[in-house]
C-alpha positions as CSV (number, residue, x, y, z in Angstrom):
1,M,-63.8,62.3,155.3
2,S,-67.5,61.2,155.4
3,N,-70.2,62.6,153.2
4,V,-72.8,64.5,155.2
5,A,-76.6,64.6,154.7
6,V,-79.6,66.4,156.1
7,V,-82.0,63.8,157.7
8,G,-84.5,66.0,159.6
9,F,-86.0,69.5,159.7
10,A,-88.5,71.1,162.1
11,Q,-89.6,74.7,162.8
12,A,-91.6,76.5,165.3
13,P,-94.7,78.5,164.3
14,N,-93.6,81.8,162.8
15,V,-95.5,84.5,164.5
16,R,-95.5,88.3,164.8
17,N,-95.0,88.1,168.6
18,T,-94.5,85.3,171.0
19,Q,-94.9,85.6,174.8
20,G,-91.8,83.5,175.2
21,T,-88.5,84.9,176.6
22,T,-85.7,86.0,174.4
23,N,-83.6,82.9,175.1
24,G,-85.9,80.9,172.8
25,V,-86.4,78.0,175.1
26,E,-90.2,78.0,174.8
27,M,-89.9,77.9,171.0
28,L,-87.1,75.3,170.9
29,V,-88.5,72.6,173.3
30,P,-91.4,71.5,171.0
31,T,-89.3,72.0,167.9
32,L,-86.5,69.8,169.1
33,A,-89.1,67.2,170.1
34,E,-90.5,67.2,166.6
35,A,-87.1,66.8,165.1
36,F,-86.4,63.8,167.4
37,E,-89.8,62.3,166.5
38,Q,-89.1,62.7,162.8
39,T,-85.7,61.0,162.9
40,G,-86.2,58.5,165.7
41,L,-83.1,59.9,167.5
42,T,-82.7,60.9,171.1
43,K,-80.5,63.4,172.8
44,S,-77.9,60.7,173.5
45,D,-77.6,60.0,169.8
46,I,-76.4,63.5,168.9
47,G,-72.7,63.8,168.7
48,F,-72.5,67.6,168.3
49,W,-74.8,70.6,168.9
50,C,-74.5,74.0,167.3
51,S,-76.7,77.0,167.5
52,G,-77.1,80.4,165.9
53,S,-78.6,83.4,167.6
54,S,-77.7,87.0,168.6
55,D,-77.0,88.5,172.0
56,Y,-77.8,92.0,170.8
57,L,-81.2,90.9,169.5
58,A,-81.9,89.1,172.7
59,G,-80.7,92.0,174.8
60,R,-78.6,89.9,177.1
61,A,-75.0,88.6,177.2
62,F,-74.4,84.9,176.4
63,S,-78.1,84.4,175.6
64,F,-77.3,81.2,173.8
65,I,-76.2,79.6,177.2
66,S,-79.8,80.1,178.5
67,A,-81.1,78.4,175.3
68,V,-79.1,75.3,176.2
69,D,-81.8,74.7,178.8
70,A,-84.0,73.5,175.9
71,I,-81.5,70.7,175.3
72,G,-80.6,69.8,178.8
73,A,-77.0,70.4,179.5
74,F,-76.5,67.5,181.9
75,P,-75.0,65.1,181.2
76,P,-72.5,67.4,179.5
77,I,-72.8,67.8,175.7
78,N,-70.5,68.7,172.9
79,E,-71.9,72.2,172.0
80,S,-70.9,75.3,170.1
81,H,-72.5,78.6,168.9
82,V,-72.2,81.2,166.2
83,E,-73.3,84.8,166.6
84,M,-75.2,85.0,163.3
85,D,-77.8,83.0,161.3
86,A,-77.8,79.3,162.2
87,A,-77.0,78.5,158.6
88,W,-73.5,79.3,159.6
89,A,-73.9,77.0,162.6
90,L,-74.8,74.3,160.2
91,Y,-71.6,74.9,158.3
92,E,-69.6,74.4,161.5
93,A,-71.5,71.2,162.2
94,W,-70.9,70.0,158.7
95,V,-67.1,70.5,159.2
96,K,-67.3,68.8,162.5
97,I,-68.8,65.6,160.9
98,L,-66.3,65.8,158.0
99,T,-63.4,65.6,160.5
100,G,-64.7,62.3,161.6
101,E,-65.2,63.4,165.2
102,V,-68.9,62.7,165.2
103,D,-71.5,61.0,163.0
104,T,-74.5,63.1,163.9
105,A,-75.1,66.8,164.7
106,L,-78.2,68.9,165.5
107,V,-78.3,72.6,164.5
108,Y,-80.8,75.1,165.8
109,G,-81.4,78.8,165.4
110,F,-83.8,81.1,167.1
111,G,-84.7,84.8,167.3
112,K,-87.4,86.9,169.1
113,S,-87.4,89.7,166.6
114,S,-90.3,91.4,168.3
115,A,-88.2,92.1,171.5
116,G,-87.2,95.5,170.2
117,T,-87.4,97.8,167.2
118,L,-85.9,95.4,164.7
119,R,-85.0,97.8,162.0
120,R,-83.0,99.9,164.5
121,V,-81.5,96.9,166.3
122,L,-80.0,95.7,163.0
123,S,-78.1,99.0,162.8
124,L,-75.8,97.6,165.4
125,Q,-74.2,95.3,162.8
126,L,-73.0,98.3,160.7
127,D,-69.5,99.7,160.7
128,P,-69.2,101.4,164.1
129,Y,-67.0,104.2,163.0
130,V,-68.5,105.6,159.7
131,T,-71.9,104.1,159.0
132,G,-73.2,103.1,162.4
133,P,-73.2,106.6,164.0
134,L,-75.6,107.7,161.3
135,W,-78.2,105.1,162.5
136,P,-79.5,104.1,159.1
137,D,-82.1,101.3,159.7
138,S,-82.2,98.1,157.8
139,I,-85.3,99.0,155.8
140,S,-83.8,102.3,154.7
141,I,-80.6,100.6,153.6
142,A,-82.6,98.1,151.6
143,G,-84.6,101.0,150.2
144,L,-81.3,102.6,148.9
145,Q,-80.4,99.3,147.4
146,A,-83.7,99.0,145.6
147,R,-83.6,102.6,144.4
148,M,-80.2,102.0,142.9
149,G,-81.4,99.0,141.0
150,L,-84.5,100.9,139.7
151,E,-82.5,103.9,138.6
152,S,-79.9,101.7,136.8
153,G,-82.6,99.6,135.1
154,R,-81.5,96.4,136.7
155,W,-85.2,95.7,137.8
156,T,-88.6,97.4,137.9
157,E,-91.2,97.8,140.6
158,E,-93.4,95.4,138.6
159,A,-90.7,92.7,138.8
160,M,-90.5,93.3,142.6
161,A,-94.2,93.0,142.9
162,E,-94.2,89.8,140.9
163,V,-91.8,88.3,143.4
164,A,-94.1,89.2,146.3
165,A,-97.2,87.9,144.6
166,R,-95.6,84.6,143.8
167,S,-94.0,84.2,147.3
168,L,-97.2,85.0,149.2
169,A,-99.3,82.8,147.0
170,D,-96.9,79.9,147.6
171,A,-97.0,80.5,151.3
172,T,-100.7,79.7,151.5
173,T,-99.8,76.0,151.4
174,N,-97.1,76.4,154.2
175,E,-98.6,75.9,157.6
176,H,-95.6,77.7,159.2
177,A,-95.9,80.9,157.1
178,Q,-96.6,84.1,159.0
179,R,-98.4,85.8,156.1
180,S,-99.7,84.8,152.7
181,G,-102.0,86.1,150.0
182,D,-103.3,85.9,146.5
183,A,-103.1,89.6,145.5
184,G,-102.1,90.4,141.9
185,V,-99.2,92.6,140.8
186,A,-101.5,95.6,140.0
187,E,-103.2,95.3,143.4
188,L,-99.8,95.2,145.2
189,L,-98.5,98.3,143.3
190,A,-101.5,100.2,144.4
191,N,-100.4,100.0,148.0
192,P,-98.6,103.0,149.6
193,V,-94.8,103.2,149.8
194,V,-93.4,102.4,153.2
195,A,-89.7,103.4,152.6
196,D,-89.3,104.7,149.1
197,P,-89.4,102.7,146.8
198,L,-90.4,99.8,149.1
199,R,-94.0,98.9,149.9
200,A,-95.1,96.5,152.7
201,H,-95.1,93.5,150.4
202,D,-91.5,94.2,149.5
203,I,-90.4,93.8,153.1
204,A,-90.1,90.6,155.2
205,P,-92.4,90.7,158.3
206,V,-91.0,90.9,161.8
207,T,-91.1,87.3,162.9
208,D,-90.4,85.3,166.1
209,G,-89.4,81.7,165.3
210,A,-86.9,78.9,165.5
211,S,-85.8,76.0,163.4
212,V,-83.9,72.7,163.8
213,V,-81.9,70.7,161.2
214,V,-80.4,67.3,161.9
215,L,-77.2,66.1,160.1
216,A,-75.6,62.7,159.8
217,T,-72.9,60.9,157.9
218,A,-74.1,59.3,154.6
219,E,-73.8,55.8,156.2
220,R,-75.8,56.8,159.3
221,A,-78.3,58.9,157.3
222,R,-79.5,55.8,155.4
223,E,-80.4,54.2,158.8
224,I,-82.4,57.3,159.8
225,V,-84.4,58.2,156.6
226,D,-85.2,56.6,153.3
227,R,-84.0,59.5,151.1
228,P,-81.4,61.7,152.9
229,A,-80.5,65.1,151.3
230,M,-76.8,64.7,150.6
231,I,-74.8,67.9,150.9
232,T,-72.8,68.0,147.6
233,G,-71.7,71.7,147.8
234,F,-71.3,74.1,150.6
235,E,-69.6,77.5,150.6
236,H,-69.9,81.0,152.1
237,R,-68.3,84.2,151.1
238,V,-68.4,87.8,152.2
239,D,-68.4,91.3,150.6
240,S,-67.2,94.5,152.1
241,P,-69.1,95.8,155.1
242,S,-68.6,99.3,153.7
243,L,-71.8,100.1,151.8
244,G,-70.1,102.7,149.7
245,S,-67.3,100.4,148.5
246,R,-69.5,97.8,146.7
247,D,-72.1,97.7,144.0
248,L,-75.3,97.2,146.0
249,T,-77.2,96.0,142.9
250,D,-74.9,92.9,142.6
251,S,-73.8,90.2,144.9
252,P,-70.2,88.9,144.1
253,S,-70.0,86.9,147.2
254,T,-73.2,84.9,146.3
255,R,-71.8,84.4,142.8
256,A,-68.5,83.1,144.2
257,A,-70.2,80.8,146.7
258,G,-72.6,79.4,144.1
259,A,-69.8,78.7,141.7
260,S,-67.9,76.9,144.4
261,A,-70.9,74.9,145.5
262,G,-71.9,73.9,142.0
263,T,-75.4,75.0,140.9
264,D,-75.8,73.1,137.6
265,G,-78.9,71.0,137.4
266,V,-80.6,72.6,140.4
267,E,-84.4,72.1,140.2
268,L,-85.5,74.2,143.1
269,A,-84.0,77.0,145.2
270,E,-84.8,78.4,148.6
271,L,-83.3,81.9,148.7
272,H,-83.0,84.0,151.8
273,A,-84.2,87.3,150.4
274,P,-85.8,89.6,153.1
275,F,-86.7,92.1,150.4
276,T,-88.2,91.4,146.9
277,H,-85.5,93.1,144.9
278,Q,-82.9,91.0,146.8
279,E,-84.4,87.8,145.2
280,L,-83.8,89.3,141.8
281,I,-80.1,90.0,142.7
282,L,-79.7,86.5,144.0
283,R,-81.3,84.8,141.1
284,E,-78.9,86.6,138.7
285,A,-75.8,86.0,140.8
286,L,-76.6,82.3,141.0
287,G,-77.6,82.0,137.4
288,L,-81.0,80.6,138.1
289,D,-83.2,80.5,135.0
290,S,-87.0,80.5,134.8
291,G,-87.0,76.7,135.0
292,V,-85.8,76.7,138.6
293,R,-88.7,77.0,141.1
294,V,-87.8,79.6,143.7
295,N,-89.1,79.7,147.3
296,P,-92.0,77.2,147.2
297,S,-92.3,77.7,150.9
298,G,-92.9,81.4,150.5
299,G,-89.4,82.3,151.6
300,A,-88.5,85.1,154.0
301,L,-91.3,87.4,152.6
302,A,-93.7,85.0,154.3
303,A,-91.8,84.6,157.5
304,N,-88.4,85.9,158.5
305,P,-87.3,84.7,162.0
306,M,-84.0,86.4,162.7
307,F,-81.0,84.1,163.0
308,A,-83.2,81.1,161.9
309,A,-84.5,82.1,158.5
310,G,-81.3,81.1,156.7
311,L,-81.3,77.7,158.4
312,T,-85.0,77.4,157.5
313,R,-84.1,77.8,153.8
314,I,-81.7,74.9,154.1
315,G,-84.4,72.8,155.9
316,E,-87.1,73.7,153.5
317,A,-84.9,72.8,150.5
318,A,-83.8,69.5,152.1
319,K,-87.4,68.6,152.8
320,Q,-88.0,68.6,149.1
321,I,-85.3,66.0,148.7
322,I,-86.4,63.8,151.6
323,D,-90.0,63.9,150.4
324,G,-89.0,62.9,146.9
325,T,-90.3,66.1,145.3
326,A,-86.9,67.1,143.9
327,G,-83.6,65.5,143.0
328,K,-81.2,68.5,143.4
329,V,-81.8,71.7,145.3
330,L,-80.1,74.8,146.4
331,A,-80.4,76.8,149.6
332,H,-79.1,80.2,150.4
333,A,-78.7,82.2,153.5
334,T,-77.6,85.8,154.1
335,S,-76.4,87.9,157.0
336,G,-75.4,91.6,157.3
337,P,-76.7,94.6,155.5
338,A,-77.7,94.6,151.8
339,L,-76.6,90.9,151.2
340,Q,-73.2,91.4,152.7
341,Q,-72.5,87.8,153.7
342,N,-73.9,84.8,151.7
343,L,-73.9,81.1,152.1
344,V,-74.9,78.5,149.4
345,T,-75.7,74.9,150.0
346,V,-76.4,72.3,147.3
347,M,-78.1,69.0,148.2
348,E,-79.0,65.9,146.2
349,G,-81.1,62.8,146.9
350,I,-79.3,59.6,147.7
351,R,-80.6,56.1,148.4
């Protein structure tokens, strides 16, 4: 089996609302072009394509088929799709390269979150027999999770505000961020509650966006970029979909995925935490101490394009390796309610 590395990353502007269609073509065409320009590759150089999106978010069946128009499906291509965040599409592409079938792969994710009422649309991912019929929206579920942590003493509102203040301040240097700011903790805590105990800064913004990551074998990667980001650990695990059968203030699946991927020596981490308290859960589950810089891009609190945000975390972390900023990084993606499914990728610089 060949080792696999990230050699390119590009993302569309993260905006509150794009006039593009829900198939993502308008966002993907320029983003794919940027990825090709970065790597010097062309469509014919890509051995495997894999995407991540959601039919129920797009409001149409087989929406990912329409998105293939952004690639150009003729001549025929070797293509696949996952109905979740594209970080899991990257896992499939990684396995495809490990099998030796191809030596390059391109992964893309997209989502037009503004197409409907997102917090209600996400209710469709809940258990359809017990929880779904109650129609609890995604923010209310996160509010229950945050309240449980506050009541048990696992974290404080101040700690949540500190996460927001740091993330939004870091986002000021990220041209792709949807929102940023330099407000202090006291100023943030003075804002009104949106969904008790969550305030606006605790919640990721509704975001339209797309991202692209290019993978290659270690041998091919050295031909494409000076410092590829070698994937040295990759794992994903899942917790129970039943909200009442697990401790919402902890994330065993993240802990297990991190232990398998190997987090020792990580210098920087991009965590997919759509709510401030979820970053606190993830940091504890992954054993990240204060010496690890978290979400220098601003993370999901700055921009959270559905079904692309997790892939973006991997791309943002890999970029730190490719640029020579860091030697070993971690990227995390989540899917499902209250951190139900979690994926952890560890990457290191190679020459």
